N, C-alpha and C positions, 0 to 999 in steps of 0.2 A: 521601487521595491527591489531589494537585493535579489540577485539571481538564485541564491540558495533558498530564500523564502518562497520564491515562485516555483522552484522545483519541488519543494515540500508540499505546497498547495496542490500542484498538479498530480503528485504522487498519491496524496490522500484522496483526491477526486477519482483517480483511476482505480485505486484500491476499493473504494466504496462501490464503484460501478461494477467491478468484477465480482465482488461479493453479492451484489444485488442480482446480477445475471445468473450466477451459479448457485446461490444459496437461497435467494428469495428475500433476503434482508441485507441491509447495508453493513459495512464493516464493524461499526460500533455495536451492533447487536451480538457480535461474536468475540470481539477483542476490545480492550480498553484503549483509551487515547494514549496512555503511556506505552502500551504495546505497539500502537501505530507509529509513534515517534521512534521507538527502538527499531522497528522494522524498516523505517525510512533510513536510519543510520546504517543498518546492515546492508540495505540496498546500495547506498552510496559507496560503501566499502567494497562491495562485491564486484563492481565493474560489469555486472550482468545487465542485459537489456531489461528495461522496466517491465515490459509485458511478460517476459519469461519469468522474472523474479516474482512478480505478483501472482501469476497463474500457478506457479509451483507452490507458493505459500497457501493460496486459497484451496488448492486441491488437498493440501496436507491437513486441513482443518475438518 
């Protein structure tokens, strides 16, 4: 599996986990798959640590 694909899978799993812990429901209960993919692209461009990026985003929802 290409490295980018694995990073995307790991990011989505982490995003789902943080939504579940903080909101009580997984990520797809709040945002669409298209938004998840856009969020991943923004994360990759940001250079920010994954935890920080995801936590900041989930708090903003």
